[in-house]
Gaussian input, Z-matrix of N, CA and C with variables (Angstrom, degrees):
# hf/3-21g

backbone

0 1
 N
 C     1     B1
 C     2     B2     1     A1
 N     3     B3     2     A2     1     D1
 C     4     B4     3     A3     2     D2
 C     5     B5     4     A4     3     D3
 N     6     B6     5     A5     4     D4
 C     7     B7     6     A6     5     D5
 C     8     B8     7     A7     6     D6
 N     9     B9     8     A8     7     D7
 C    10    B10     9     A9     8     D8
 C    11    B11    10    A10     9     D9
 N    12    B12    11    A11    10    D10
 C    13    B13    12    A12    11    D11
 C    14    B14    13    A13    12    D12
 N    15    B15    14    A14    13    D13
 C    16    B16    15    A15    14    D14
 C    17    B17    16    A16    15    D15
 N    18    B18    17    A17    16    D16
 C    19    B19    18    A18    17    D17
 C    20    B20    19    A19    18    D18
 N    21    B21    20    A20    19    D19
 C    22    B22    21    A21    20    D20
 C    23    B23    22    A22    21    D21
 N    24    B24    23    A23    22    D22
 C    25    B25    24    A24    23    D23
 C    26    B26    25    A25    24    D24
 N    27    B27    26    A26    25    D25
 C    28    B28    27    A27    26    D26
 C    29    B29    28    A28    27    D27
 N    30    B30    29    A29    28    D28
 C    31    B31    30    A30    29    D29
 C    32    B32    31    A31    30    D30
 N    33    B33    32    A32    31    D31
 C    34    B34    33    A33    32    D32
 C    35    B35    34    A34    33    D33
 N    36    B36    35    A35    34    D34
 C    37    B37    36    A36    35    D35
 C    38    B38    37    A37    36    D36
 N    39    B39    38    A38    37    D37
 C    40    B40    39    A39    38    D38
 C    41    B41    40    A40    39    D39
 N    42    B42    41    A41    40    D40
 C    43    B43    42    A42    41    D41
 C    44    B44    43    A43    42    D42
 N    45    B45    44    A44    43    D43
 C    46    B46    45    A45    44    D44
 C    47    B47    46    A46    45    D45
 N    48    B48    47    A47    46    D46
 C    49    B49    48    A48    47    D47
 C    50    B50    49    A49    48    D48
 N    51    B51    50    A50    49    D49
 C    52    B52    51    A51    50    D50
 C    53    B53    52    A52    51    D51
 N    54    B54    53    A53    52    D52
 C    55    B55    54    A54    53    D53
 C    56    B56    55    A55    54    D54
 N    57    B57    56    A56    55    D55
 C    58    B58    57    A57    56    D56
 C    59    B59    58    A58    57    D57
 N    60    B60    59    A59    58    D58
 C    61    B61    60    A60    59    D59
 C    62    B62    61    A61    60    D60
 N    63    B63    62    A62    61    D61
 C    64    B64    63    A63    62    D62
 C    65    B65    64    A64    63    D63
 N    66    B66    65    A65    64    D64
 C    67    B67    66    A66    65    D65
 C    68    B68    67    A67    66    D66
 N    69    B69    68    A68    67    D67
 C    70    B70    69    A69    68    D68
 C    71    B71    70    A70    69    D69
 N    72    B72    71    A71    70    D70
 C    73    B73    72    A72    71    D71
 C    74    B74    73    A73    72    D72
 N    75    B75    74    A74    73    D73
 C    76    B76    75    A75    74    D74
 C    77    B77    76    A76    75    D75
 N    78    B78    77    A77    76    D76
 C    79    B79    78    A78    77    D77
 C    80    B80    79    A79    78    D78
 N    81    B81    80    A80    79    D79
 C    82    B82    81    A81    80    D80
 C    83    B83    82    A82    81    D81
 N    84    B84    83    A83    82    D82
 C    85    B85    84    A84    83    D83
 C    86    B86    85    A85    84    D84
 N    87    B87    86    A86    85    D85
 C    88    B88    87    A87    86    D86
 C    89    B89    88    A88    87    D87
 N    90    B90    89    A89    88    D88
 C    91    B91    90    A90    89    D89
 C    92    B92    91    A91    90    D90
 N    93    B93    92    A92    91    D91
 C    94    B94    93    A93    92    D92
 C    95    B95    94    A94    93    D93
 N    96    B96    95    A95    94    D94
 C    97    B97    96    A96    95    D95
 C    98    B98    97    A97    96    D96
 N    99    B99    98    A98    97    D97
 C   100   B100    99    A99    98    D98
 C   101   B101   100   A100    99    D99
 N   102   B102   101   A101   100   D100
 C   103   B103   102   A102   101   D101
 C   104   B104   103   A103   102   D102
 N   105   B105   104   A104   103   D103
 C   106   B106   105   A105   104   D104
 C   107   B107   106   A106   105   D105
 N   108   B108   107   A107   106   D106
 C   109   B109   108   A108   107   D107
 C   110   B110   109   A109   108   D108
 N   111   B111   110   A110   109   D109
 C   112   B112   111   A111   110   D110
 C   113   B113   112   A112   111   D111
 N   114   B114   113   A113   112   D112
 C   115   B115   114   A114   113   D113
 C   116   B116   115   A115   114   D114
 N   117   B117   116   A116   115   D115
 C   118   B118   117   A117   116   D116
 C   119   B119   118   A118   117   D117
 N   120   B120   119   A119   118   D118
 C   121   B121   120   A120   119   D119
 C   122   B122   121   A121   120   D120
 N   123   B123   122   A122   121   D121
 C   124   B124   123   A123   122   D122
 C   125   B125   124   A124   123   D123
 N   126   B126   125   A125   124   D124
 C   127   B127   126   A126   125   D125
 C   128   B128   127   A127   126   D126
 N   129   B129   128   A128   127   D127
 C   130   B130   129   A129   128   D128
 C   131   B131   130   A130   129   D129
 N   132   B132   131   A131   130   D130
 C   133   B133   132   A132   131   D131
 C   134   B134   133   A133   132   D132
 N   135   B135   134   A134   133   D133
 C   136   B136   135   A135   134   D134
 C   137   B137   136   A136   135   D135
 N   138   B138   137   A137   136   D136
 C   139   B139   138   A138   137   D137
 C   140   B140   139   A139   138   D138
 N   141   B141   140   A140   139   D139
 C   142   B142   141   A141   140   D140
 C   143   B143   142   A142   141   D141
 N   144   B144   143   A143   142   D142
 C   145   B145   144   A144   143   D143
 C   146   B146   145   A145   144   D144
 N   147   B147   146   A146   145   D145
 C   148   B148   147   A147   146   D146
 C   149   B149   148   A148   147   D147
 N   150   B150   149   A149   148   D148
 C   151   B151   150   A150   149   D149
 C   152   B152   151   A151   150   D150
 N   153   B153   152   A152   151   D151
 C   154   B154   153   A153   152   D152
 C   155   B155   154   A154   153   D153
 N   156   B156   155   A155   154   D154
 C   157   B157   156   A156   155   D155
 C   158   B158   157   A157   156   D156
 N   159   B159   158   A158   157   D157
 C   160   B160   159   A159   158   D158
 C   161   B161   160   A160   159   D159
 N   162   B162   161   A161   160   D160
 C   163   B163   162   A162   161   D161
 C   164   B164   163   A163   162   D162
 N   165   B165   164   A164   163   D163
 C   166   B166   165   A165   164   D164
 C   167   B167   166   A166   165   D165
 N   168   B168   167   A167   166   D166
 C   169   B169   168   A168   167   D167
 C   170   B170   169   A169   168   D168
 N   171   B171   170   A170   169   D169
 C   172   B172   171   A171   170   D170
 C   173   B173   172   A172   171   D171
 N   174   B174   173   A173   172   D172
 C   175   B175   174   A174   173   D173
 C   176   B176   175   A175   174   D174
 N   177   B177   176   A176   175   D175
 C   178   B178   177   A177   176   D176
 C   179   B179   178   A178   177   D177
 N   180   B180   179   A179   178   D178
 C   181   B181   180   A180   179   D179
 C   182   B182   181   A181   180   D180
 N   183   B183   182   A182   181   D181
 C   184   B184   183   A183   182   D182
 C   185   B185   184   A184   183   D183
 N   186   B186   185   A185   184   D184
 C   187   B187   186   A186   185   D185
 C   188   B188   187   A187   186   D186
 N   189   B189   188   A188   187   D187
 C   190   B190   189   A189   188   D188
 C   191   B191   190   A190   189   D189
 N   192   B192   191   A191   190   D190
 C   193   B193   192   A192   191   D191
 C   194   B194   193   A193   192   D192
 N   195   B195   194   A194   193   D193
 C   196   B196   195   A195   194   D194
 C   197   B197   196   A196   195   D195

   B1=1.4431
   B2=1.5261
   B3=1.3653
   B4=1.4637
   B5=1.5251
   B6=1.3333
   B7=1.4677
   B8=1.5210
   B9=1.3214
   B10=1.4597
   B11=1.5158
   B12=1.3195
   B13=1.4531
   B14=1.5219
   B15=1.3160
   B16=1.4631
   B17=1.5233
   B18=1.3069
   B19=1.4573
   B20=1.5257
   B21=1.3214
   B22=1.4624
   B23=1.5234
   B24=1.3223
   B25=1.4583
   B26=1.5267
   B27=1.3189
   B28=1.4651
   B29=1.5209
   B30=1.3164
   B31=1.4678
   B32=1.5265
   B33=1.3252
   B34=1.4597
   B35=1.5243
   B36=1.3348
   B37=1.4617
   B38=1.5196
   B39=1.3058
   B40=1.4691
   B41=1.5293
   B42=1.3058
   B43=1.4628
   B44=1.5133
   B45=1.3381
   B46=1.4608
   B47=1.5253
   B48=1.3332
   B49=1.4637
   B50=1.5231
   B51=1.3196
   B52=1.4650
   B53=1.5285
   B54=1.3298
   B55=1.4660
   B56=1.5208
   B57=1.3305
   B58=1.4599
   B59=1.5225
   B60=1.3318
   B61=1.4612
   B62=1.5232
   B63=1.3056
   B64=1.4622
   B65=1.5165
   B66=1.3206
   B67=1.4586
   B68=1.5219
   B69=1.3437
   B70=1.4592
   B71=1.5169
   B72=1.3103
   B73=1.4534
   B74=1.5133
   B75=1.3078
   B76=1.4619
   B77=1.5268
   B78=1.3275
   B79=1.4567
   B80=1.5212
   B81=1.3241
   B82=1.4569
   B83=1.5189
   B84=1.3261
   B85=1.4666
   B86=1.5263
   B87=1.3256
   B88=1.4648
   B89=1.5241
   B90=1.3270
   B91=1.4632
   B92=1.5154
   B93=1.3235
   B94=1.4622
   B95=1.5250
   B96=1.3283
   B97=1.4598
   B98=1.5214
   B99=1.3307
   B100=1.4646
   B101=1.5260
   B102=1.3200
   B103=1.4562
   B104=1.5248
   B105=1.3173
   B106=1.4607
   B107=1.5285
   B108=1.3124
   B109=1.4659
   B110=1.5251
   B111=1.3079
   B112=1.4604
   B113=1.5074
   B114=1.3220
   B115=1.4625
   B116=1.5266
   B117=1.3347
   B118=1.4635
   B119=1.5254
   B120=1.3325
   B121=1.4600
   B122=1.5273
   B123=1.3256
   B124=1.4661
   B125=1.5270
   B126=1.3379
   B127=1.4550
   B128=1.5322
   B129=1.3259
   B130=1.4637
   B131=1.5271
   B132=1.3272
   B133=1.4607
   B134=1.5281
   B135=1.3336
   B136=1.4589
   B137=1.5267
   B138=1.3253
   B139=1.4557
   B140=1.5265
   B141=1.3276
   B142=1.4569
   B143=1.5284
   B144=1.3238
   B145=1.4641
   B146=1.5279
   B147=1.3149
   B148=1.4605
   B149=1.5141
   B150=1.3378
   B151=1.4586
   B152=1.5230
   B153=1.3247
   B154=1.4644
   B155=1.5251
   B156=1.3073
   B157=1.4641
   B158=1.5228
   B159=1.3383
   B160=1.4600
   B161=1.5150
   B162=1.3262
   B163=1.4670
   B164=1.5235
   B165=1.3236
   B166=1.4668
   B167=1.5233
   B168=1.3246
   B169=1.4588
   B170=1.5252
   B171=1.3283
   B172=1.4587
   B173=1.5173
   B174=1.3240
   B175=1.4617
   B176=1.5198
   B177=1.3295
   B178=1.4664
   B179=1.5141
   B180=1.3167
   B181=1.4630
   B182=1.5272
   B183=1.3331
   B184=1.4546
   B185=1.5279
   B186=1.3314
   B187=1.4577
   B188=1.5318
   B189=1.3007
   B190=1.4629
   B191=1.5221
   B192=1.3365
   B193=1.4606
   B194=1.5149
   B195=1.3467
   B196=1.4664
   B197=1.4897
   A1=112.78
   A2=119.63
   A3=118.84
   A4=112.89
   A5=117.37
   A6=119.31
   A7=110.71
   A8=117.40
   A9=121.34
   A10=110.44
   A11=117.06
   A12=121.50
   A13=110.96
   A14=116.67
   A15=121.21
   A16=110.84
   A17=117.20
   A18=121.34
   A19=110.81
   A20=117.53
   A21=120.44
   A22=111.30
   A23=116.72
   A24=120.72
   A25=110.91
   A26=117.03
   A27=120.76
   A28=111.45
   A29=117.02
   A30=120.49
   A31=110.25
   A32=116.72
   A33=120.30
   A34=111.52
   A35=116.81
   A36=120.68
   A37=110.94
   A38=117.17
   A39=120.39
   A40=110.36
   A41=117.17
   A42=120.03
   A43=112.11
   A44=116.77
   A45=120.76
   A46=110.99
   A47=117.11
   A48=120.31
   A49=111.30
   A50=117.46
   A51=120.59
   A52=110.87
   A53=117.13
   A54=120.52
   A55=110.36
   A56=116.73
   A57=120.71
   A58=110.02
   A59=116.72
   A60=119.35
   A61=111.13
   A62=118.33
   A63=119.32
   A64=111.73
   A65=117.14
   A66=119.96
   A67=112.67
   A68=117.72
   A69=121.42
   A70=114.00
   A71=118.71
   A72=121.89
   A73=114.08
   A74=114.04
   A75=120.67
   A76=111.38
   A77=117.77
   A78=120.39
   A79=110.96
   A80=117.27
   A81=120.87
   A82=111.76
   A83=116.53
   A84=120.46
   A85=110.60
   A86=117.21
   A87=120.11
   A88=110.38
   A89=117.08
   A90=120.36
   A91=112.09
   A92=116.59
   A93=120.96
   A94=110.74
   A95=117.12
   A96=121.19
   A97=111.33
   A98=116.96
   A99=120.13
   A100=111.32
   A101=116.61
   A102=120.17
   A103=111.03
   A104=117.04
   A105=121.43
   A106=111.61
   A107=116.54
   A108=120.28
   A109=109.87
   A110=117.27
   A111=120.37
   A112=112.75
   A113=116.95
   A114=120.47
   A115=110.24
   A116=116.64
   A117=119.54
   A118=112.11
   A119=117.52
   A120=121.08
   A121=112.12
   A122=116.52
   A123=121.96
   A124=110.77
   A125=114.47
   A126=121.26
   A127=109.06
   A128=117.66
   A129=119.35
   A130=113.14
   A131=117.59
   A132=120.28
   A133=110.83
   A134=116.78
   A135=120.22
   A136=111.72
   A137=116.24
   A138=118.57
   A139=110.86
   A140=117.81
   A141=120.45
   A142=110.99
   A143=116.94
   A144=120.05
   A145=110.59
   A146=116.87
   A147=120.16
   A148=112.02
   A149=116.88
   A150=120.56
   A151=111.27
   A152=116.73
   A153=120.24
   A154=110.65
   A155=117.34
   A156=120.64
   A157=111.03
   A158=117.33
   A159=119.71
   A160=111.42
   A161=117.68
   A162=120.23
   A163=110.93
   A164=116.81
   A165=119.63
   A166=111.88
   A167=116.86
   A168=120.53
   A169=110.16
   A170=116.19
   A171=120.08
   A172=111.75
   A173=118.36
   A174=121.81
   A175=112.27
   A176=117.34
   A177=120.88
   A178=113.89
   A179=119.89
   A180=119.54
   A181=113.10
   A182=118.50
   A183=120.94
   A184=109.88
   A185=117.14
   A186=120.59
   A187=110.78
   A188=117.40
   A189=120.64
   A190=111.84
   A191=117.69
   A192=120.67
   A193=113.39
   A194=117.04
   A195=118.79
   A196=111.74
   D1=-44.62
   D2=178.65
   D3=-62.58
   D4=-32.29
   D5=179.18
   D6=-65.43
   D7=-37.44
   D8=178.20
   D9=-66.62
   D10=-42.16
   D11=178.55
   D12=-64.09
   D13=-39.87
   D14=177.88
   D15=-64.54
   D16=-42.44
   D17=179.55
   D18=-65.21
   D19=-44.59
   D20=178.66
   D21=-63.79
   D22=-38.93
   D23=177.71
   D24=-63.57
   D25=-43.19
   D26=179.14
   D27=-64.17
   D28=-40.45
   D29=178.61
   D30=-64.48
   D31=-41.38
   D32=178.53
   D33=-62.99
   D34=-43.93
   D35=-178.97
   D36=-64.72
   D37=-43.96
   D38=179.71
   D39=-64.78
   D40=-41.62
   D41=177.49
   D42=-63.07
   D43=-42.54
   D44=178.61
   D45=-64.12
   D46=-40.82
   D47=177.84
   D48=-63.20
   D49=-38.25
   D50=178.82
   D51=-65.80
   D52=-38.96
   D53=177.78
   D54=-64.92
   D55=-44.38
   D56=179.60
   D57=-63.67
   D58=-43.16
   D59=-178.62
   D60=-66.26
   D61=-38.93
   D62=-179.49
   D63=-69.16
   D64=-29.63
   D65=-178.13
   D66=-90.58
   D67=-39.96
   D68=-172.94
   D69=-117.18
   D70=-0.89
   D71=175.69
   D72=77.58
   D73=-165.98
   D74=-176.14
   D75=-67.00
   D76=-31.62
   D77=179.80
   D78=-64.45
   D79=-38.15
   D80=177.01
   D81=-64.70
   D82=-39.33
   D83=178.23
   D84=-65.81
   D85=-41.83
   D86=179.40
   D87=-64.42
   D88=-41.82
   D89=177.04
   D90=-62.67
   D91=-43.47
   D92=178.17
   D93=-64.73
   D94=-39.41
   D95=177.86
   D96=-63.94
   D97=-45.65
   D98=178.98
   D99=-62.62
   D100=-42.05
   D101=179.04
   D102=-63.45
   D103=-43.72
   D104=-179.51
   D105=-65.79
   D106=-44.80
   D107=179.07
   D108=-64.21
   D109=-40.94
   D110=179.42
   D111=-63.26
   D112=-39.97
   D113=179.40
   D114=-68.93
   D115=-45.80
   D116=-177.87
   D117=-67.38
   D118=-36.28
   D119=-178.83
   D120=-89.43
   D121=-1.10
   D122=-177.35
   D123=55.92
   D124=44.40
   D125=179.90
   D126=-110.16
   D127=109.00
   D128=-179.53
   D129=-62.97
   D130=-30.33
   D131=-178.91
   D132=-65.62
   D133=-46.93
   D134=-179.96
   D135=-67.24
   D136=-43.56
   D137=-178.12
   D138=-67.62
   D139=-36.94
   D140=177.77
   D141=-67.74
   D142=-41.13
   D143=178.47
   D144=-63.20
   D145=-42.11
   D146=178.22
   D147=-65.71
   D148=-41.55
   D149=179.42
   D150=-64.72
   D151=-42.34
   D152=178.59
   D153=-65.09
   D154=-42.57
   D155=179.64
   D156=-63.47
   D157=-43.50
   D158=177.06
   D159=-64.68
   D160=-38.55
   D161=178.36
   D162=-64.27
   D163=-40.42
   D164=178.12
   D165=-65.99
   D166=-38.72
   D167=178.91
   D168=-65.97
   D169=-43.25
   D170=-178.68
   D171=-70.94
   D172=-36.04
   D173=-177.56
   D174=-85.14
   D175=-13.29
   D176=-176.79
   D177=-54.49
   D178=-56.26
   D179=-179.39
   D180=-66.39
   D181=-32.54
   D182=-179.86
   D183=-69.54
   D184=-37.68
   D185=179.78
   D186=-69.75
   D187=-29.76
   D188=-179.64
   D189=-73.26
   D190=-25.18
   D191=-179.03
   D192=-76.22
   D193=-22.27
   D194=-176.54
   D195=-88.72

């Protein structure tokens, strides 16, 4: 049972990364990676860098419209 849960979790993560990459490009993937590594390693520096990078990627097109 745990192997099935692990496989489903991996498929979900890979699918989510593909969606993020197709919508936000490589910068979105790097931000998501930094955020994930920071959370798992309990490193505020990595998680903050990832959060800021994702915020900049998400706010980029909105800031250009104003």
